[in-house]
C-alpha positions in Angstrom: 40.4 120.6 334.3 36.9 120.2 335.7 33.8 120.5 333.5 30.1 120.1 333.4 27.8 119.1 330.5 24.2 119.4 329.7 21.7 119.3 326.8 19.5 122.2 325.8 16.7 122.5 323.2 14.0 125.0 322.1 16.3 127.8 323.1 17.6 130.9 321.3 19.9 132.2 324.0 22.0 130.8 326.8 23.7 132.6 329.7 25.7 131.4 332.8 25.6 133.4 336.0 29.1 133.0 337.4 31.3 134.2 340.3 34.9 133.9 341.2 36.5 135.6 338.2 37.9 132.5 336.7 38.3 131.6 333.0 35.9 129.2 331.3 36.0 127.4 328.0 32.7 126.4 326.3 32.2 123.8 323.6 28.8 123.5 321.9 28.1 120.3 320.0 31.7 119.2 320.2 33.0 122.2 318.3 36.2 124.1 319.2 36.0 125.7 322.6 35.4 129.5 323.1 37.4 131.1 325.9 35.8 133.5 328.3 38.1 135.3 330.7 37.6 136.6 334.2 33.9 135.5 334.4 31.8 137.4 336.9 28.0 137.8 336.6 26.1 137.0 333.4 28.1 135.5 330.6 26.6 135.0 327.2 27.8 131.6 326.0 25.1 131.0 323.4 26.1 133.7 321.0 24.9 132.7 317.5 25.5 129.0 318.1 22.2 128.3 320.0 19.0 127.8 318.0 15.8 125.8 318.7 17.5 122.5 317.9 19.0 120.2 320.6 22.5 121.1 321.6 25.1 119.6 323.9 27.0 122.2 326.0 30.3 121.4 327.8 31.8 124.0 330.1 35.4 123.6 331.2 36.1 125.7 334.3 38.3 126.4 337.3 41.9 127.0 338.2 43.9 127.2 341.4 43.8 130.9 341.6 40.0 131.3 341.6 37.2 129.1 342.8 34.6 128.8 340.1 31.0 129.3 341.3 28.0 128.6 339.0 25.0 130.5 340.3 22.6 129.7 337.5 21.9 128.8 333.9 19.5 131.1 332.1 17.7 130.7 328.8 14.3 131.2 327.1 11.2 130.4 329.0 10.3 127.6 326.6 13.8 126.0 326.6 14.4 122.5 328.1 17.7 121.7 329.9 18.5 118.1 330.7 21.3 115.9 331.7 23.5 114.7 328.8 23.1 111.0 328.3 26.3 109.3 327.4 27.6 105.8 326.9 31.2 107.1 326.7 34.0 105.5 328.7 34.5 107.3 332.0 38.0 107.9 333.3 39.7 109.6 336.2 43.2 111.0 336.4 44.8 111.3 339.9 48.0 113.3 340.0 49.8 116.6 341.0 50.5 119.8 339.0 51.2 117.6 335.9 47.4 117.4 335.5 45.9 119.8 338.1 44.2 122.3 335.9 45.6 122.5 332.4 43.3 122.6 329.4 46.4 121.7 327.4 47.6 119.0 329.8 47.7 115.4 328.6 44.5 114.2 330.5 42.4 116.7 328.6 44.1 116.0 325.3 43.7 112.2 325.6 40.1 112.3 326.8 39.1 114.6 323.9 40.9 112.4 321.4 39.3 109.2 322.6 35.9 110.6 323.5 36.2 109.9 327.2 34.1 111.5 329.9 36.8 112.4 332.5 37.6 113.9 335.8 40.9 115.1 337.3 41.7 114.8 341.0 44.9 116.7 341.3 46.6 119.5 343.2 49.8 121.4 342.5 52.5 120.3 344.9 50.8 117.3 346.3 52.7 114.1 346.9 51.4 110.6 347.5 52.4 110.4 351.1 51.3 112.6 354.0 54.4 114.5 355.1 55.8 114.8 351.6 55.1 117.4 349.0 54.0 121.0 349.5 50.2 121.1 350.3 49.4 122.1 353.8 45.9 121.8 355.4 46.3 125.3 356.8 49.0 127.9 356.0 50.2 127.9 359.6 50.7 124.2 359.9 54.1 122.5 359.2 52.7 119.2 358.1 51.6 118.4 354.6 48.7 116.3 353.3 49.3 113.7 350.6 46.9 112.2 348.1 46.7 109.0 350.2 44.5 111.0 352.6 43.2 113.9 350.4 41.6 111.5 347.9 39.0 110.3 350.3 37.6 113.8 350.9 35.8 116.6 349.1 37.7 119.9 349.6 37.4 123.4 348.3 40.9 124.7 347.8 42.2 128.3 348.2 44.7 130.1 345.9 47.8 128.5 347.6 47.3 125.9 350.3 44.1 124.5 351.8 43.4 127.7 353.8 41.3 127.4 356.9 38.4 129.3 355.4 38.2 126.9 352.5 38.9 123.8 354.6 35.4 122.2 354.2 36.5 118.6 354.1 33.7 116.0 354.0 34.2 112.3 353.2 33.6 111.6 349.5 30.8 109.2 348.6 32.3 106.8 346.1 29.0 105.0 345.5 28.1 107.3 342.7 31.4 107.0 340.9 31.3 104.8 337.8 34.7 104.8 336.3 36.0 102.4 333.7 39.7 103.5 333.9 41.7 105.3 336.6 45.1 106.7 335.9 47.5 107.4 338.8 50.5 109.6 338.2 51.9 110.3 341.6 55.4 110.3 343.1 57.1 113.3 341.5 56.6 115.4 344.7 57.8 112.5 346.8 61.1 112.4 344.9 63.3 114.3 347.4 61.7 112.9 350.6 60.8 109.3 349.9 63.8 108.2 347.8 66.7 109.3 350.1 67.3 105.9 351.7 66.1 102.3 351.6 63.8 102.5 354.5 61.8 105.5 353.2 61.7 104.0 349.7 60.2 100.8 351.1 57.7 102.9 353.0 56.7 104.7 349.8 56.2 101.4 348.0 53.9 100.2 350.7 52.0 103.5 350.7 51.6 103.2 346.9 50.4 99.6 347.1 47.9 100.6 349.7 46.7 103.5 347.6 46.1 101.2 344.6 44.3 98.6 346.7 42.1 101.4 348.1 41.2 102.5 344.6 40.4 98.9 343.7 38.1 98.6 346.7 36.3 101.9 345.9 36.1 101.4 342.1 35.5 97.7 341.7 34.8 97.8 338.0 37.7 100.1 337.0 41.0 99.2 335.5 43.8 101.0 337.4 46.8 102.3 335.4 50.0 103.1 337.2 52.0 105.7 335.3 55.7 105.9 336.2 56.4 109.6 336.8 58.1 111.4 333.9 61.7 112.4 334.2 64.0 114.2 331.7 67.1 112.3 330.4 69.3 114.9 332.1 68.1 113.9 335.6 67.8 110.1 335.1 71.3 109.6 336.6 70.5 111.4 339.8 70.2 109.1 342.9 66.7 110.2 343.8 65.4 109.6 340.3 67.2 106.2 340.0 65.7 105.1 343.3 62.2 106.3 342.3 62.4 104.5 339.0 63.5 101.3 340.7 60.7 101.7 343.3 58.1 101.9 340.6 59.4 98.8 338.9 59.0 97.0 342.2 55.4 98.3 342.5 54.7 97.0 339.0 56.1 93.6 340.0 53.8 93.5 343.0 50.7 93.8 340.7 52.0 91.8 337.7 49.5 89.1 338.2 46.6 91.4 338.9 44.5 91.8 335.7 42.8 94.9 337.0 46.1 96.8 337.3 48.3 97.9 334.4 51.7 99.5 334.6 52.8 102.1 332.1 56.6 102.4 332.1 57.3 105.9 330.7 61.1 105.6 330.6 61.1 105.0 326.8 59.1 108.2 326.3 61.6 110.4 328.2 63.8 111.0 325.2 61.0 112.6 323.3 59.2 114.5 326.1 60.2 118.1 326.5 60.3 119.6 330.1 60.1 123.0 331.7 63.6 124.4 332.2 65.4 122.7 335.1 62.2 120.8 336.1 60.9 117.3 336.2 57.5 118.5 334.9 56.7 118.5 331.1 56.1 121.7 329.2 53.1 122.2 326.9 54.8 120.5 324.0 55.8 117.7 326.4 52.1 117.2 327.3 51.2 116.8 323.6 53.9 114.1 323.2 52.7 112.3 326.4 49.1 112.5 325.1 50.1 111.0 321.8 52.0 108.2 323.6 49.2 107.4 326.0 46.6 107.6 323.3 48.5 105.1 321.2 49.0 102.8 324.3 45.3 102.8 325.0 44.3 102.1 321.4 46.6 99.1 321.3 46.3 97.6 324.8 
């Protein structure tokens, strides 16, 4: 759930000029968000909440069906708009559809509960490894791109895959990133390709280790949290899920002496998490349970 934030003062009105037809949610001074649907053109987000005092405005935006475009911010001629100054902890969540755009997904819930500034780098269907998962560079290509490659680039995504007209990949400049914590929840979309035999499982473990080490090199001051992918009790006896669980325990063992890497074993949570029917992905209630568990973990560790 991407968002942007700014301060405004000496204003009595506030409009966003938008394009893309996506939904946005707006919070002013930390109050409950107001939902605006199908935004195109001028959207009055000030309503009766903006006065001449100083206000902090946060706009949550974007989904996979529509690309959000901000064309401008409009207010009174005497108003002053400035960057919000924050001493809050900054965190990033890297994942797949578990976190890709949900306002009610656990990254948003946790970040709001703990007062984090946060970003989400995620894509529905993406795996860790190239060749796994369901995200193609172009609709006509057979190969898929994994987060191990996609993370290093800035891309604008289309409604389904990374269609050619949206494929504007440029290398990401990590020098401006100042994260305190990075949470990695990848592997769910690798389940039925990486955990079919010993050789492919070993390859996945190496790929994951390399990904974590890359994050350490790009974000030298951040703690890296490895989150074991969630799985319903009903599926924990399946071969692929058992192999995946064992692989993540081996990954944790590889980093057990690294003080910058923490491992969150979610197996004990599985009995409480609720999932979408027939799926390995949590439902809305499941996200609230995960958020509660993760919040408690971060407050006590």
